[in-house]
N, CA and C atoms of all chains as a GROMACS GRO file, in nm:
protein
  642
    1MET      N    1  13.373  22.018  15.710
    1MET     CA    2  13.293  22.069  15.823
    1MET      C    3  13.342  22.216  15.838
    2ASN      N    4  13.242  22.304  15.857
    2ASN     CA    5  13.276  22.443  15.888
    2ASN      C    6  13.268  22.460  16.043
    3THR      N    7  13.364  22.535  16.098
    3THR     CA    8  13.357  22.557  16.238
    3THR      C    9  13.375  22.709  16.269
    4HIS      N   10  13.320  22.751  16.370
    4HIS     CA   11  13.324  22.888  16.413
    4HIS      C   12  13.344  22.888  16.568
    5VAL      N   13  13.461  22.932  16.613
    5VAL     CA   14  13.493  22.937  16.753
    5VAL      C   15  13.518  23.075  16.794
    6GLU      N   16  13.445  23.124  16.891
    6GLU     CA   17  13.444  23.267  16.924
    6GLU      C   18  13.440  23.282  17.077
    7PHE      N   19  13.518  23.372  17.125
    7PHE     CA   20  13.513  23.419  17.267
    7PHE      C   21  13.478  23.566  17.266
    8THR      N   22  13.381  23.608  17.341
    8THR     CA   23  13.336  23.745  17.331
    8THR      C   24  13.300  23.799  17.470
    9THR      N   25  13.314  23.928  17.493
    9THR     CA   26  13.271  23.988  17.613
    9THR      C   27  13.130  24.052  17.588
   10GLN      N   28  13.073  24.030  17.471
   10GLN     CA   29  12.942  24.090  17.440
   10GLN      C   30  12.836  23.980  17.448
   11PRO      N   31  12.708  24.017  17.466
   11PRO     CA   32  12.603  23.913  17.460
   11PRO      C   33  12.617  23.831  17.332
   12VAL      N   34  12.578  23.703  17.349
   12VAL     CA   35  12.588  23.611  17.235
   12VAL      C   36  12.497  23.664  17.114
   13CYS      N   37  12.562  23.677  16.998
   13CYS     CA   38  12.492  23.720  16.880
   13CYS      C   39  12.460  23.591  16.800
   14LEU      N   40  12.334  23.554  16.792
   14LEU     CA   41  12.303  23.429  16.722
   14LEU      C   42  12.340  23.430  16.577
   15PRO      N   43  12.414  23.330  16.530
   15PRO     CA   44  12.451  23.324  16.388
   15PRO      C   45  12.327  23.302  16.303
   16THR      N   46  12.325  23.356  16.182
   16THR     CA   47  12.213  23.340  16.093
   16THR      C   48  12.247  23.250  15.978
   17ALA      N   49  12.371  23.223  15.961
   17ALA     CA   50  12.421  23.145  15.846
   17ALA      C   51  12.385  22.997  15.867
   18TYR      N   52  12.347  22.928  15.757
   18TYR     CA   53  12.324  22.785  15.765
   18TYR      C   54  12.408  22.720  15.658
   19PRO      N   55  12.451  22.596  15.674
   19PRO     CA   56  12.531  22.531  15.572
   19PRO      C   57  12.449  22.516  15.443
   20ALA      N   58  12.526  22.538  15.339
   20ALA     CA   59  12.453  22.528  15.205
   20ALA      C   60  12.459  22.382  15.156
   21THR      N   61  12.384  22.300  15.222
   21THR     CA   62  12.372  22.156  15.177
   21THR      C   63  12.233  22.108  15.194
   22ARG      N   64  12.188  22.024  15.106
   22ARG     CA   65  12.053  21.968  15.119
   22ARG      C   66  12.054  21.844  15.201
   23GLU      N   67  12.172  21.807  15.251
   23GLU     CA   68  12.186  21.688  15.341
   23GLU      C   69  12.173  21.736  15.490
   24LEU      N   70  12.142  21.865  15.511
   24LEU     CA   71  12.123  21.906  15.650
   24LEU      C   72  11.990  21.854  15.705
   25GLY      N   73  11.993  21.768  15.796
   25GLY     CA   74  11.872  21.706  15.847
   25GLY      C   75  11.848  21.732  15.993
   26ALA      N   76  11.944  21.788  16.066
   26ALA     CA   77  11.928  21.808  16.211
   26ALA      C   78  12.010  21.932  16.252
   27THR      N   79  11.949  22.021  16.329
   27THR     CA   80  12.024  22.129  16.393
   27THR      C   81  11.992  22.129  16.542
   28VAL      N   82  12.098  22.123  16.623
   28VAL     CA   83  12.080  22.126  16.763
   28VAL      C   84  12.147  22.253  16.814
   29GLU      N   85  12.068  22.320  16.901
   29GLU     CA   86  12.130  22.444  16.960
   29GLU      C   87  12.126  22.428  17.108
   30PHE      N   88  12.233  22.480  17.168
   30PHE     CA   89  12.243  22.470  17.320
   30PHE      C   90  12.275  22.610  17.372
   31HIS      N   91  12.202  22.655  17.469
   31HIS     CA   92  12.239  22.770  17.547
   31HIS      C   93  12.270  22.736  17.691
   32GLY      N   94  12.392  22.771  17.733
   32GLY     CA   95  12.420  22.757  17.875
   32GLY      C   96  12.390  22.894  17.944
   33ILE      N   97  12.302  22.895  18.034
   33ILE     CA   98  12.249  23.021  18.090
   33ILE      C   99  12.285  23.034  18.234
   34VAL      N  100  12.319  23.149  18.274
   34VAL     CA  101  12.361  23.180  18.413
   34VAL      C  102  12.237  23.176  18.497
   35ARG      N  103  12.236  23.091  18.599
   35ARG     CA  104  12.116  23.081  18.691
   35ARG      C  105  12.130  23.179  18.807
   36GLU      N  106  12.029  23.195  18.878
   36GLU     CA  107  12.027  23.299  18.986
   36GLU      C  108  12.094  23.249  19.116
   37THR      N  109  12.131  23.119  19.124
   37THR     CA  110  12.200  23.076  19.243
   37THR      C  111  12.328  22.999  19.201
   38GLU      N  112  12.427  23.008  19.283
   38GLU     CA  113  12.552  22.934  19.263
   38GLU      C  114  12.599  22.885  19.399
   39GLY      N  115  12.615  22.755  19.407
   39GLY     CA  116  12.654  22.700  19.538
   39GLY      C  117  12.556  22.734  19.652
   40GLY      N  118  12.430  22.748  19.616
   40GLY     CA  119  12.329  22.779  19.718
   40GLY      C  120  12.312  22.926  19.753
   41SER      N  121  12.401  23.014  19.695
   41SER     CA  122  12.387  23.151  19.720
   41SER      C  123  12.330  23.228  19.606
   42ALA      N  124  12.250  23.334  19.633
   42ALA     CA  125  12.199  23.419  19.531
   42ALA      C  126  12.307  23.496  19.468
   43ILE      N  127  12.307  23.504  19.334
   43ILE     CA  128  12.406  23.580  19.260
   43ILE      C  129  12.331  23.671  19.157
   44SER      N  130  12.404  23.775  19.111
   44SER     CA  131  12.345  23.857  19.007
   44SER      C  132  12.411  23.822  18.869
   45GLY      N  133  12.511  23.739  18.876
   45GLY     CA  134  12.587  23.705  18.752
   45GLY      C  135  12.713  23.633  18.781
   46LEU      N  136  12.782  23.591  18.679
   46LEU     CA  137  12.906  23.526  18.697
   46LEU      C  138  13.015  23.597  18.612
   47HIS      N  139  13.136  23.590  18.652
   47HIS     CA  140  13.247  23.640  18.583
   47HIS      C  141  13.321  23.525  18.516
   48TYR      N  142  13.338  23.531  18.390
   48TYR     CA  143  13.416  23.418  18.309
   48TYR      C  144  13.555  23.472  18.277
   49GLU      N  145  13.651  23.381  18.303
   49GLU     CA  146  13.791  23.417  18.270
   49GLU      C  147  13.842  23.294  18.186
   50ALA      N  148  13.931  23.323  18.098
   50ALA     CA  149  13.989  23.215  18.012
   50ALA      C  150  14.134  23.242  17.986
   51HIS      N  151  14.208  23.138  17.956
   51HIS     CA  152  14.329  23.149  17.882
   51HIS      C  153  14.294  23.142  17.739
   52GLU      N  154  14.265  23.252  17.674
   52GLU     CA  155  14.192  23.250  17.550
   52GLU      C  156  14.266  23.176  17.437
   53PRO      N  157  14.395  23.206  17.416
   53PRO     CA  158  14.464  23.133  17.306
   53PRO      C  159  14.458  22.980  17.325
   54MET      N  160  14.482  22.938  17.449
   54MET     CA  161  14.479  22.794  17.474
   54MET      C  162  14.338  22.741  17.462
   55ALA      N  163  14.240  22.812  17.509
   55ALA     CA  164  14.100  22.766  17.508
   55ALA      C  165  14.058  22.751  17.360
   56ARG      N  166  14.094  22.849  17.278
   56ARG     CA  167  14.058  22.843  17.140
   56ARG      C  168  14.122  22.718  17.073
   57ARG      N  169  14.249  22.691  17.110
   57ARG     CA  170  14.311  22.574  17.050
   57ARG      C  171  14.253  22.444  17.100
   58GLN      N  172  14.218  22.436  17.228
   58GLN     CA  173  14.157  22.316  17.283
   58GLN      C  174  14.017  22.289  17.223
   59VAL      N  175  13.939  22.399  17.211
   59VAL     CA  176  13.809  22.381  17.153
   59VAL      C  177  13.817  22.332  17.008
   60GLN      N  178  13.899  22.385  16.929
   60GLN     CA  179  13.915  22.346  16.793
   60GLN      C  180  13.957  22.202  16.786
   61ARG      N  181  14.048  22.164  16.871
   61ARG     CA  182  14.096  22.024  16.878
   61ARG      C  183  13.984  21.926  16.916
   62ILE      N  184  13.911  21.965  17.012
   62ILE     CA  185  13.789  21.880  17.044
   62ILE      C  186  13.692  21.873  16.930
   63ILE      N  187  13.666  21.982  16.866
   63ILE     CA  188  13.572  21.979  16.752
   63ILE      C  189  13.625  21.887  16.648
   64ASP      N  190  13.752  21.897  16.612
   64ASP     CA  191  13.809  21.810  16.507
   64ASP      C  192  13.797  21.664  16.548
   65ARG      N  193  13.831  21.638  16.675
   65ARG     CA  194  13.816  21.493  16.722
   65ARG      C  195  13.679  21.442  16.723
   66LEU      N  196  13.583  21.526  16.762
   66LEU     CA  197  13.441  21.478  16.767
   66LEU      C  198  13.390  21.459  16.632
   67HIS      N  199  13.438  21.531  16.534
   67HIS     CA  200  13.389  21.513  16.398
   67HIS      C  201  13.418  21.369  16.347
   68ILE      N  202  13.516  21.305  16.395
   68ILE     CA  203  13.540  21.166  16.361
   68ILE      C  204  13.428  21.076  16.409
   69THR      N  205  13.386  21.097  16.531
   69THR     CA  206  13.278  21.017  16.596
   69THR      C  207  13.138  21.061  16.548
   70TRP      N  208  13.122  21.188  16.544
   70TRP     CA  209  12.990  21.243  16.505
   70TRP      C  210  13.009  21.341  16.383
   71PRO      N  211  13.012  21.286  16.263
   71PRO     CA  212  13.032  21.365  16.145
   71PRO      C  213  12.915  21.477  16.136
   72CYS      N  214  12.960  21.600  16.116
   72CYS     CA  215  12.866  21.710  16.111
   72CYS      C  216  12.896  21.807  15.996
   73HIS      N  217  12.804  21.887  15.958
   73HIS     CA  218  12.825  21.976  15.852
   73HIS      C  219  12.890  22.112  15.900
   74ALA      N  220  12.848  22.152  16.023
   74ALA     CA  221  12.898  22.284  16.070
   74ALA      C  222  12.880  22.290  16.222
   75VAL      N  223  12.965  22.360  16.289
   75VAL     CA  224  12.959  22.373  16.441
   75VAL      C  225  12.989  22.519  16.472
   76TRP      N  226  12.904  22.576  16.551
   76TRP     CA  227  12.925  22.711  16.603
   76TRP      C  228  12.950  22.696  16.761
   77PHE      N  229  13.052  22.766  16.804
   77PHE     CA  230  13.083  22.761  16.947
   77PHE      C  231  13.113  22.905  16.989
   78ILE      N  232  13.036  22.956  17.080
   78ILE     CA  233  13.051  23.096  17.130
   78ILE      C  234  13.051  23.095  17.280
   79HIS      N  235  13.155  23.138  17.344
   79HIS     CA  236  13.162  23.151  17.490
   79HIS      C  237  13.181  23.293  17.534
   80ARG      N  238  13.101  23.331  17.628
   80ARG     CA  239  13.113  23.474  17.681
   80ARG      C  240  13.229  23.470  17.784
   81LEU      N  241  13.300  23.581  17.787
   81LEU     CA  242  13.400  23.606  17.888
   81LEU      C  243  13.365  23.737  17.953
   82GLY      N  244  13.418  23.754  18.075
   82GLY     CA  245  13.383  23.877  18.155
   82GLY      C  246  13.259  23.852  18.232
   83TRP      N  247  13.185  23.961  18.258
   83TRP     CA  248  13.060  23.954  18.339
   83TRP      C  249  12.944  23.908  18.254
   84VAL      N  250  12.877  23.810  18.306
   84VAL     CA  251  12.751  23.758  18.232
   84VAL      C  252  12.638  23.766  18.342
   85PRO      N  253  12.541  23.848  18.324
   85PRO     CA  254  12.432  23.862  18.417
   85PRO      C  255  12.342  23.736  18.420
   86VAL      N  256  12.278  23.719  18.527
   86VAL     CA  257  12.178  23.607  18.543
   86VAL      C  258  12.073  23.612  18.428
   87GLY      N  259  12.044  23.498  18.371
   87GLY     CA  260  11.941  23.489  18.264
   87GLY      C  261  12.004  23.506  18.128
   88GLU      N  262  12.134  23.539  18.112
   88GLU     CA  263  12.196  23.550  17.983
   88GLU      C  264  12.280  23.426  17.950
   89SER      N  265  12.302  23.403  17.830
   89SER     CA  266  12.379  23.290  17.784
   89SER      C  267  12.530  23.307  17.802
   90SER      N  268  12.595  23.220  17.871
   90SER     CA  269  12.739  23.219  17.882
   90SER      C  270  12.796  23.134  17.771
   91LEU      N  271  12.720  23.044  17.716
   91LEU     CA  272  12.772  22.947  17.622
   91LEU      C  273  12.660  22.924  17.516
   92TYR      N  274  12.703  22.923  17.387
   92TYR     CA  275  12.607  22.892  17.279
   92TYR      C  276  12.675  22.794  17.186
   93ILE      N  277  12.610  22.687  17.157
   93ILE     CA  278  12.663  22.584  17.059
   93ILE      C  279  12.552  22.556  16.962
   94ARG      N  280  12.592  22.547  16.837
   94ARG     CA  281  12.492  22.503  16.735
   94ARG      C  282  12.560  22.401  16.647
   95VAL      N  283  12.505  22.288  16.628
   95VAL     CA  284  12.560  22.177  16.547
   95VAL      C  285  12.459  22.150  16.435
   96HIS      N  286  12.510  22.146  16.313
   96HIS     CA  287  12.433  22.106  16.202
   96HIS      C  288  12.482  21.976  16.152
   97ALA      N  289  12.391  21.879  16.137
   97ALA     CA  290  12.435  21.745  16.092
   97ALA      C  291  12.325  21.686  16.003
   98SER      N  292  12.350  21.573  15.948
   98SER     CA  293  12.253  21.500  15.863
   98SER      C  294  12.144  21.438  15.949
   99HIS      N  295  12.186  21.388  16.068
   99HIS     CA  296  12.096  21.311  16.149
   99HIS      C  297  12.101  21.360  16.297
  100ARG      N  298  11.991  21.343  16.369
  100ARG     CA  299  11.979  21.386  16.504
  100ARG      C  300  12.086  21.322  16.600
  101GLU      N  301  12.113  21.196  16.576
  101GLU     CA  302  12.218  21.128  16.661
  101GLU      C  303  12.348  21.199  16.659
  102GLN      N  304  12.391  21.242  16.540
  102GLN     CA  305  12.517  21.303  16.526
  102GLN      C  306  12.510  21.440  16.592
  103ALA      N  307  12.403  21.518  16.570
  103ALA     CA  308  12.393  21.654  16.620
  103ALA      C  309  12.383  21.653  16.777
  104PHE      N  310  12.296  21.570  16.830
  104PHE     CA  311  12.293  21.563  16.974
  104PHE      C  312  12.425  21.508  17.035
  105GLY      N  313  12.478  21.399  16.972
  105GLY     CA  314  12.597  21.339  17.028
  105GLY      C  315  12.716  21.434  17.028
  106PHE      N  316  12.733  21.514  16.917
  106PHE     CA  317  12.836  21.610  16.905
  106PHE      C  318  12.821  21.713  17.017
  107CYS      N  319  12.700  21.770  17.032
  107CYS     CA  320  12.676  21.877  17.124
  107CYS      C  321  12.703  21.833  17.266
  108MET      N  322  12.654  21.715  17.302
  108MET     CA  323  12.672  21.661  17.437
  108MET      C  324  12.815  21.638  17.466
  109ASP      N  325  12.890  21.571  17.376
  109ASP     CA  326  13.029  21.544  17.398
  109ASP      C  327  13.116  21.670  17.404
  110LEU      N  328  13.078  21.767  17.318
  110LEU     CA  329  13.151  21.895  17.321
  110LEU      C  330  13.137  21.967  17.456
  111ILE      N  331  13.018  21.971  17.511
  111ILE     CA  332  13.005  22.025  17.643
  111ILE      C  333  13.080  21.951  17.752
  112ASP      N  334  13.071  21.820  17.743
  112ASP     CA  335  13.142  21.740  17.847
  112ASP      C  336  13.294  21.764  17.842
  113LEU      N  337  13.347  21.772  17.720
  113LEU     CA  338  13.497  21.789  17.707
  113LEU      C  339  13.531  21.935  17.740
  114LEU      N  340  13.444  22.027  17.711
  114LEU     CA  341  13.469  22.168  17.747
  114LEU      C  342  13.488  22.177  17.898
  115LYS      N  343  13.400  22.110  17.968
  115LYS     CA  344  13.405  22.119  18.119
  115LYS      C  345  13.515  22.041  18.178
  116LYS      N  346  13.590  21.961  18.097
  116LYS     CA  347  13.700  21.884  18.147
  116LYS      C  348  13.838  21.940  18.116
  117ASP      N  349  13.850  22.004  17.994
  117ASP     CA  350  13.985  22.035  17.946
  117ASP      C  351  14.007  22.175  17.896
  118VAL      N  352  13.896  22.250  17.876
  118VAL     CA  353  13.918  22.384  17.819
  118VAL      C  354  13.937  22.494  17.930
  119PRO      N  355  14.050  22.564  17.923
  119PRO     CA  356  14.083  22.656  18.027
  119PRO      C  357  13.997  22.783  18.038
  120ILE      N  358  13.875  22.757  18.087
  120ILE     CA  359  13.779  22.866  18.112
  120ILE      C  360  13.727  22.850  18.254
  121TRP      N  361  13.715  22.955  18.325
  121TRP     CA  362  13.672  22.953  18.464
  121TRP      C  363  13.560  23.048  18.491
  122LYS      N  364  13.453  23.001  18.566
  122LYS     CA  365  13.356  23.100  18.617
  122LYS      C  366  13.395  23.133  18.762
  123LEU      N  367  13.397  23.257  18.786
  123LEU     CA  368  13.433  23.309  18.912
  123LEU      C  369  13.309  23.366  18.983
  124THR      N  370  13.281  23.307  19.099
  124THR     CA  371  13.155  23.341  19.166
  124THR      C  372  13.182  23.472  19.245
  125PRO      N  373  13.097  23.570  19.231
  125PRO     CA  374  13.108  23.688  19.312
  125PRO      C  375  13.067  23.662  19.451
  126PRO      N  376  13.111  23.746  19.548
  126PRO     CA  377  13.064  23.737  19.686
  126PRO      C  378  12.902  23.741  19.686
  127PRO      N  379  12.838  23.669  19.781
  127PRO     CA  380  12.694  23.681  19.783
  127PRO      C  381  12.646  23.822  19.806
  128ARG      N  382  12.532  23.859  19.745
  128ARG     CA  383  12.476  23.992  19.761
  128ARG      C  384  12.437  24.012  19.918
  129PRO      N  385  12.466  24.125  19.971
  129PRO     CA  386  12.432  24.141  20.115
  129PRO      C  387  12.285  24.116  20.140
  130GLY      N  388  12.256  24.035  20.236
  130GLY     CA  389  12.121  24.004  20.278
  130GLY      C  390  12.045  23.915  20.182
  131ALA      N  391  12.110  23.866  20.085
  131ALA     CA  392  12.043  23.779  19.985
  131ALA      C  393  12.078  23.633  20.012
  132GLU      N  394  11.966  23.554  20.016
  132GLU     CA  395  11.988  23.410  20.035
  132GLU      C  396  11.910  23.344  19.917
  133ALA      N  397  11.963  23.228  19.878
  133ALA     CA  398  11.900  23.153  19.770
  133ALA      C  399  11.762  23.107  19.819
  134ALA      N  400  11.665  23.121  19.731
  134ALA     CA  401  11.531  23.070  19.760
  134ALA      C  402  11.533  22.916  19.766
  135SER      N  403  11.467  22.861  19.863
  135SER     CA  404  11.464  22.716  19.879
  135SER      C  405  11.374  22.659  19.769
  136PRO      N  406  11.412  22.552  19.701
  136PRO     CA  407  11.324  22.492  19.600
  136PRO      C  408  11.190  22.445  19.664
  137PRO      N  409  11.085  22.446  19.586
  137PRO     CA  410  10.957  22.407  19.638
  137PRO      C  411  10.963  22.268  19.703
  138GLY      N  412  10.904  22.251  19.824
  138GLY     CA  413  10.900  22.121  19.879
  138GLY      C  414  11.027  22.082  19.960
  139SER      N  415  11.118  22.172  19.969
  139SER     CA  416  11.242  22.138  20.034
  139SER      C  417  11.235  22.160  20.184
  140LYS      N  418  11.132  22.228  20.231
  140LYS     CA  419  11.118  22.251  20.373
  140LYS      C  420  11.023  22.159  20.434
  141MET      N  421  16.111  23.317  18.043
  141MET     CA  422  15.976  23.252  18.021
  141MET      C  423  15.868  23.330  18.092
  142LYS      N  424  15.750  23.341  18.026
  142LYS     CA  425  15.641  23.406  18.089
  142LYS      C  426  15.561  23.304  18.166
  143ILE      N  427  15.529  23.332  18.294
  143ILE     CA  428  15.452  23.242  18.380
  143ILE      C  429  15.317  23.303  18.404
  144LEU      N  430  15.210  23.234  18.367
  144LEU     CA  431  15.074  23.283  18.383
  144LEU      C  432  14.993  23.201  18.484
  145THR      N  433  14.915  23.271  18.555
  145THR     CA  434  14.828  23.200  18.650
  145THR      C  435  14.675  23.246  18.627
  146PHE      N  436  14.588  23.160  18.662
  146PHE     CA  437  14.449  23.194  18.632
  146PHE      C  438  14.361  23.153  18.754
  147ALA      N  439  14.250  23.220  18.771
  147ALA     CA  440  14.146  23.188  18.868
  147ALA      C  441  14.198  23.158  19.008
  148SER      N  442  14.170  23.045  19.059
  148SER     CA  443  14.216  23.012  19.192
  148SER      C  444  14.361  22.993  19.206
  149ALA      N  445  14.425  22.956  19.100
  149ALA     CA  446  14.576  22.949  19.099
  149ALA      C  447  14.639  23.082  19.120
  150ARG      N  448  14.576  23.180  19.060
  150ARG     CA  449  14.628  23.317  19.074
  150ARG      C  450  14.618  23.364  19.214
  151GLU      N  451  14.509  23.329  19.277
  151GLU     CA  452  14.487  23.376  19.424
  151GLU      C  453  14.587  23.310  19.508
  152LYS      N  454  14.620  23.183  19.486
  152LYS     CA  455  14.714  23.112  19.569
  152LYS      C  456  14.855  23.145  19.539
  153ALA      N  457  14.887  23.176  19.413
  153ALA     CA  458  15.022  23.209  19.371
  153ALA      C  459  15.060  23.355  19.410
  154GLY      N  460  14.960  23.437  19.408
  154GLY     CA  461  14.989  23.575  19.441
  154GLY      C  462  15.045  23.659  19.323
  155PHE      N  463  15.033  23.605  19.204
  155PHE     CA  464  15.078  23.693  19.085
  155PHE      C  465  14.995  23.643  18.966
  156THR      N  466  14.982  23.735  18.870
  156THR     CA  467  14.912  23.701  18.748
  156THR      C  468  15.004  23.663  18.637
  157GLU      N  469  15.108  23.738  18.622
  157GLU     CA  470  15.207  23.710  18.523
  157GLU      C  471  15.347  23.763  18.560
  158ILE      N  472  15.446  23.675  18.541
  158ILE     CA  473  15.580  23.718  18.566
  158ILE      C  474  15.673  23.665  18.454
  159ASP      N  475  15.781  23.726  18.434
  159ASP     CA  476  15.888  23.683  18.338
  159ASP      C  477  16.012  23.650  18.413
  160ILE      N  478  16.054  23.524  18.394
  160ILE     CA  479  16.176  23.478  18.462
  160ILE      C  480  16.267  23.407  18.361
  161PRO      N  481  16.391  23.404  18.393
  161PRO     CA  482  16.486  23.323  18.316
  161PRO      C  483  16.469  23.173  18.354
  162VAL      N  484  16.468  23.083  18.256
  162VAL     CA  485  16.444  22.945  18.285
  162VAL      C  486  16.549  22.866  18.202
  163ASP      N  487  16.595  22.760  18.269
  163ASP     CA  488  16.685  22.667  18.198
  163ASP      C  489  16.599  22.568  18.125
  164PRO      N  490  16.630  22.538  17.992
  164PRO     CA  491  16.550  22.449  17.916
  164PRO      C  492  16.533  22.304  17.981
  165ALA      N  493  16.626  22.272  18.070
  165ALA     CA  494  16.613  22.140  18.130
  165ALA      C  495  16.520  22.149  18.250
  166GLU      N  496  16.484  22.263  18.290
  166GLU     CA  497  16.396  22.274  18.406
  166GLU      C  498  16.247  22.222  18.375
  167THR      N  499  16.185  22.169  18.471
  167THR     CA  500  16.048  22.121  18.456
  167THR      C  501  15.949  22.223  18.517
  168PRO      N  502  15.822  22.218  18.478
  168PRO     CA  503  15.725  22.308  18.540
  168PRO      C  504  15.722  22.294  18.694
  169ARG      N  505  15.738  22.168  18.743
  169ARG     CA  506  15.744  22.151  18.884
  169ARG      C  507  15.862  22.227  18.950
  170ALA      N  508  15.977  22.214  18.889
  170ALA     CA  509  16.093  22.281  18.943
  170ALA      C  510  16.079  22.437  18.941
  171ILE      N  511  16.020  22.484  18.830
  171ILE     CA  512  16.002  22.622  18.818
  171ILE      C  513  15.908  22.680  18.923
  172LEU      N  514  15.794  22.608  18.943
  172LEU     CA  515  15.701  22.657  19.046
  172LEU      C  516  15.761  22.642  19.183
  173ARG      N  517  15.837  22.535  19.201
  173ARG     CA  518  15.897  22.523  19.338
  173ARG      C  519  15.991  22.639  19.365
  174ARG      N  520  16.052  22.688  19.262
  174ARG     CA  521  16.144  22.800  19.270
  174ARG      C  522  16.076  22.933  19.299
  175ILE      N  523  15.962  22.959  19.226
  175ILE     CA  524  15.901  23.089  19.230
  175ILE      C  525  15.783  23.094  19.326
  176ALA      N  526  15.721  22.979  19.351
  176ALA     CA  527  15.598  22.977  19.443
  176ALA      C  528  15.603  22.846  19.524
  177PRO      N  529  15.699  22.841  19.611
  177PRO     CA  530  15.723  22.711  19.678
  177PRO      C  531  15.605  22.663  19.764
  178ARG      N  532  15.513  22.757  19.800
  178ARG     CA  533  15.403  22.717  19.890
  178ARG      C  534  15.279  22.686  19.804
  179LEU      N  535  15.283  22.696  19.675
  179LEU     CA  536  15.171  22.669  19.592
  179LEU      C  537  15.152  22.517  19.578
  180PRO      N  538  15.036  22.462  19.628
  180PRO     CA  539  15.015  22.323  19.614
  180PRO      C  540  14.977  22.284  19.471
  181LEU      N  541  15.041  22.187  19.414
  181LEU     CA  542  15.022  22.154  19.276
  181LEU      C  543  14.916  22.043  19.251
  182ALA      N  544  14.864  21.984  19.361
  182ALA     CA  545  14.785  21.864  19.352
  182ALA      C  546  14.668  21.882  19.253
  183ASP      N  547  14.596  21.994  19.255
  183ASP     CA  548  14.481  22.005  19.165
  183ASP      C  549  14.508  22.093  19.047
  184LEU      N  550  14.635  22.127  19.021
  184LEU     CA  551  14.670  22.212  18.915
  184LEU      C  552  14.729  22.132  18.790
  185ARG      N  553  14.717  22.182  18.674
  185ARG     CA  554  14.781  22.133  18.556
  185ARG      C  555  14.872  22.236  18.498
  186ALA      N  556  14.979  22.190  18.437
  186ALA     CA  557  15.069  22.280  18.368
  186ALA      C  558  15.042  22.282  18.219
  187ALA      N  559  15.060  22.401  18.155
  187ALA     CA  560  15.048  22.404  18.015
  187ALA      C  561  15.164  22.482  17.958
  188ILE      N  562  15.231  22.429  17.857
  188ILE     CA  563  15.347  22.494  17.793
  188ILE      C  564  15.303  22.535  17.653
  189ASP      N  565  15.318  22.664  17.628
  189ASP     CA  566  15.276  22.720  17.495
  189ASP      C  567  15.142  22.667  17.450
  190CYS      N  568  15.048  22.674  17.550
  190CYS     CA  569  14.904  22.641  17.522
  190CYS      C  570  14.879  22.494  17.502
  191GLU      N  571  14.967  22.407  17.551
  191GLU     CA  572  14.937  22.262  17.542
  191GLU      C  573  14.968  22.207  17.685
  192TYR      N  574  14.871  22.114  17.729
  192TYR     CA  575  14.898  22.059  17.860
  192TYR      C  576  15.026  21.984  17.867
  193TRP      N  577  15.090  21.988  17.976
  193TRP     CA  578  15.233  21.943  17.991
  193TRP      C  579  15.250  21.871  18.115
  194ASP      N  580  15.334  21.769  18.116
  194ASP     CA  581  15.371  21.692  18.235
  194ASP      C  582  15.446  21.787  18.326
  195TRP      N  583  15.417  21.775  18.458
  195TRP     CA  584  15.487  21.857  18.556
  195TRP      C  585  15.632  21.824  18.554
  196ASP      N  586  15.671  21.706  18.517
  196ASP     CA  587  15.808  21.666  18.524
  196ASP      C  588  15.884  21.651  18.391
  197ALA      N  589  15.827  21.712  18.289
  197ALA     CA  590  15.894  21.716  18.155
  197ALA      C  591  15.960  21.842  18.136
  198PRO      N  592  16.084  21.841  18.087
  198PRO     CA  593  16.162  21.962  18.065
  198PRO      C  594  16.085  22.066  17.972
  199VAL      N  595  16.096  22.193  18.002
  199VAL     CA  596  16.015  22.291  17.924
  199VAL      C  597  16.080  22.329  17.791
  200GLY      N  598  16.212  22.293  17.777
  200GLY     CA  599  16.276  22.323  17.652
  200GLY      C  600  16.283  22.469  17.618
  201SER      N  601  16.253  22.504  17.493
  201SER     CA  602  16.266  22.648  17.447
  201SER      C  603  16.131  22.717  17.458
  202ALA      N  604  16.030  22.658  17.524
  202ALA     CA  605  15.903  22.723  17.529
  202ALA      C  606  15.908  22.863  17.587
  203SER      N  607  15.807  22.936  17.548
  203SER     CA  608  15.804  23.079  17.596
  203SER      C  609  15.701  23.106  17.706
  204GLU      N  610  15.613  23.012  17.730
  204GLU     CA  611  15.506  23.043  17.823
  204GLU      C  612  15.474  22.913  17.906
  205LEU      N  613  15.459  22.933  18.037
  205LEU     CA  614  15.407  22.829  18.125
  205LEU      C  615  15.280  22.881  18.190
  206ALA      N  616  15.172  22.811  18.167
  206ALA     CA  617  15.046  22.848  18.234
  206ALA      C  618  15.011  22.753  18.344
  207ILE      N  619  14.964  22.807  18.455
  207ILE     CA  620  14.921  22.723  18.565
  207ILE      C  621  14.764  22.713  18.554
  208ILE      N  622  14.717  22.594  18.537
  208ILE     CA  623  14.571  22.574  18.507
  208ILE      C  624  14.506  22.504  18.624
  209PRO      N  625  14.422  22.578  18.698
  209PRO     CA  626  14.338  22.516  18.802
  209PRO      C  627  14.221  22.442  18.736
  210PRO      N  628  14.149  22.361  18.817
  210PRO     CA  629  14.032  22.296  18.754
  210PRO      C  630  13.943  22.389  18.676
  211VAL      N  631  13.900  22.344  18.560
  211VAL     CA  632  13.828  22.436  18.469
  211VAL      C  633  13.679  22.430  18.504
  212SER      N  634  13.604  22.535  18.462
  212SER     CA  635  13.461  22.543  18.494
  212SER      C  636  13.387  22.623  18.396
  213GLY      N  637  13.424  22.608  18.266
  213GLY     CA  638  13.348  22.679  18.163
  213GLY      C  639  13.206  22.628  18.144
  214GLY      N  640  13.138  22.694  18.059
  214GLY     CA  641  13.006  22.648  18.023
  214GLY      C  642  12.891  22.738  18.078
   0.00000   0.00000   0.00000
């Protein structure tokens, strides 16, 4: 299995490489995107912080462990650090596998474990002056 | 030993990084009690040289202790 683990302060640059195998039957891509509200308050973006050496090690370990449950051909993991504006991807995952069950399962479990054990934090900025989150339709 | 704090743990501890002498027999709990006695450890995890570590296990010859608050990546 080929893996690519990257932390970057730049916008996610989508990988163009695909595994050179004719057994590739499923590709799942996930974008985690910064929404315009956080905790009910309007925001213009989020700041991400990490213990990067530890985060890199934890992500690689999770990927190696998940490969036992969900065998895959290749995994790309890119996480933004620093300021990420609303509407941009903070997280990008691409999983290449032979079958959809493996690709979806790997991607879902990777995200779940990321949110449990990988030392990355999103820091919410103070609310914008005078800005309140819009109520969802039908909530009033 | 280098002591690192992150996110909410940094705000509560009042420092980002410090270097202090540490006895190999000391535990992360004892070290934190010494340098930040008012820092509540309930929601925090310790990591030694980039591996999660028991608060009550000796740090040995490690070079780094990181204080890890609840994570929120993604």
